[in-house]
C-alpha positions in Angstrom: 7.4 11.1 -0.8 6.2 14.5 0.0 2.6 15.7 -0.7 3.9 18.4 -3.0 4.9 15.7 -5.5 1.3 15.2 -6.3 0.7 18.9 -7.2 1.2 20.3 -10.7 4.5 22.2 -10.3 7.6 22.4 -12.4 9.8 20.7 -9.8 7.2 18.0 -9.2 7.1 17.3 -13.0 10.8 16.9 -13.2 10.9 14.6 -10.2 7.9 12.7 -11.6 9.7 12.1 -14.9 12.8 10.9 -13.1 10.8 8.5 -10.9 9.0 7.1 -14.0 12.3 6.5 -15.7 13.6 4.8 -12.5 10.7 2.5 -12.1 10.3 1.6 -15.8 14.1 0.9 -15.9 13.7 -1.7 -13.1 13.5 0.3 -9.9 11.0 0.0 -7.0 8.9 2.9 -5.8 6.8 2.6 -2.7 4.3 5.2 -1.5 3.5 5.3 2.2 2.8 7.8 4.9 3.2 11.2 3.2 1.1 10.1 0.2 -1.7 9.5 2.6 -1.7 13.2 3.7 -2.0 14.6 0.1 -5.2 15.6 -1.4 -6.8 12.4 -2.9 -7.7 14.1 -6.2 -4.0 15.1 -6.7 -2.9 11.6 -6.0 -5.5 10.1 -8.3 -4.5 12.5 -11.1 -0.8 11.8 -10.5 -1.3 8.0 -10.6 -3.3 8.2 -13.8 -1.2 10.8 -15.6 2.2 9.3 -14.6 1.5 5.6 -14.6 -1.8 5.2 -16.5 -3.0 3.5 -13.3 -6.6 2.8 -12.5 -5.8 3.0 -8.8 -7.9 5.6 -6.9 -7.6 6.7 -3.3 -10.4 5.2 -1.2 -11.5 5.6 2.4 -9.3 6.1 5.5 -10.3 3.8 8.4 -8.8 2.1 11.4 -9.6 -1.5 10.7 -8.1 -4.9 10.2 -6.9 -6.0 6.7 -6.1 -9.6 5.6 -3.3 -10.8 3.3 -4.5 -11.7 -0.2 -3.9 -15.3 -1.4 -3.7 -14.1 -5.1 -1.0 -11.5 -4.6 2.2 -11.6 -6.7 5.4 -9.7 -6.5 9.1 -9.7 -7.3 9.7 -12.3 -4.5 8.9 -15.9 -4.4 5.4 -17.0 -3.2 6.9 -18.6 -0.1 8.1 -15.2 1.1 4.7 -13.6 0.6 3.2 -16.3 2.9 5.8 -15.3 5.5 4.0 -11.9 5.8 1.4 -11.6 8.6 -2.0 -12.9 7.8 -3.8 -9.9 9.5 -2.8 -6.4 10.3 -4.7 -3.8 12.3 -4.0 -0.1 11.8 -5.4 3.1 10.3 -5.3 2.7 6.6 -5.9 4.7 3.5 -7.2 2.3 1.0 -7.1 2.1 -2.8 -9.9 1.2 -5.1 -9.7 -0.4 -8.6 -6.7 -2.6 -7.8 -6.3 -5.8 -9.7 -6.5 -8.9 -7.6 -2.9 -10.0 -8.3 -1.7 -6.5 -7.2 -3.5 -6.5 -3.9 -1.3 -7.7 -1.0 -3.8 -6.7 1.8 -7.5 -6.0 1.5 -10.4 -5.0 3.8 -12.3 -8.2 4.2 -16.1 -8.6 4.2 -17.4 -8.2 7.7 -14.5 -6.0 8.9 -15.1 -3.7 11.8 -14.0 -0.1 12.5 -14.7 2.5 15.2 -17.2 5.3 15.0 -16.5 8.8 16.1 -17.3 7.8 19.7 -14.9 4.9 19.6 -17.6 2.2 19.4 -17.2 -0.7 17.0 -19.3 -0.7 13.8 -19.1 -2.5 10.5 -17.1 -1.1 7.7 -19.5 0.0 4.9 -20.1 -2.7 2.3 -18.8 -0.5 -0.5 -15.4 -0.4 1.2 -15.0 -4.2 1.2 -12.0 -5.2 -0.8 -10.4 -1.8 -0.7 -6.7 -2.4 -0.9 -4.4 -1.3 2.0 -1.3 -2.6 0.3 -0.8 -2.9 -3.4 2.2 -3.8 -5.6 2.2 -3.8 -9.4 4.6 -4.1 -12.2 5.4 -0.9 -14.2 7.7 -1.4 -17.1 10.7 -3.4 -15.7 10.1 -2.2 -12.2 7.5 -2.1 -9.4 5.1 0.5 -8.0 3.9 0.0 -4.4 1.3 1.5 -2.1 1.3 1.0 1.7 -1.7 2.7 3.2 -0.7 2.3 6.8 -1.2 5.7 8.5 0.1 4.5 11.9 3.5 3.1 11.0 2.9 -0.4 12.5 5.8 -2.9 12.5 4.0 -4.9 9.7 4.7 -1.9 7.4 8.5 -2.5 7.7 8.0 -6.2 6.9 6.0 -5.4 3.8 8.5 -2.8 2.6 11.3 -5.4 3.1 9.3 -8.0 1.1 8.7 -5.4 -1.7 12.5 -4.7 -1.8 13.3 -8.5 -1.9 15.0 -8.4 1.5 15.1 -11.5 3.7 12.1 -11.6 6.1 13.8 -14.1 8.4 15.5 -11.1 10.0 12.2 -9.9 11.5 11.4 -13.4 12.8 14.8 -13.7 14.3 14.7 -10.3 16.0 13.4 -9.4 19.5 10.0 -8.2 18.1 9.2 -11.6 16.5 6.6 -12.3 19.1 4.4 -9.4 17.9 3.7 -11.1 14.6 
């Protein structure tokens, strides 16, 4: 996704209509990386106007997130439990995400770094912001991965959202990092 998608332009409107038809028809659309660099208000309007979504862009922090036990998706519950329990990266979170749509959240008591690189608590109002969300839209799925650093866990989450076999990651050379 490119940030221009979230701006009100004729080409963006045409692409948006096509993406909406694709997802409502059974496709999967996952926002990551470039969506995090767009103007939050543009993303918020686009999410609301296109999907009727309550999701709103939250804070961006380098912190640890934890996997939600209440998450659902197009894969079996066993595969969700194959995902890492914790994940540390720079995240752009979402607010107003339903519990069953939140795959990873900022936990109470999470720590982040201040501008001088010293640890400090994440502000209380940011607890439960969602770093990874996945929700049904029509016959398809809409995903958000707020990882700004491209950590290996991001690839695993994308694979799970696309119903790919996660055993491939555990059988690979990088399995020790999870």
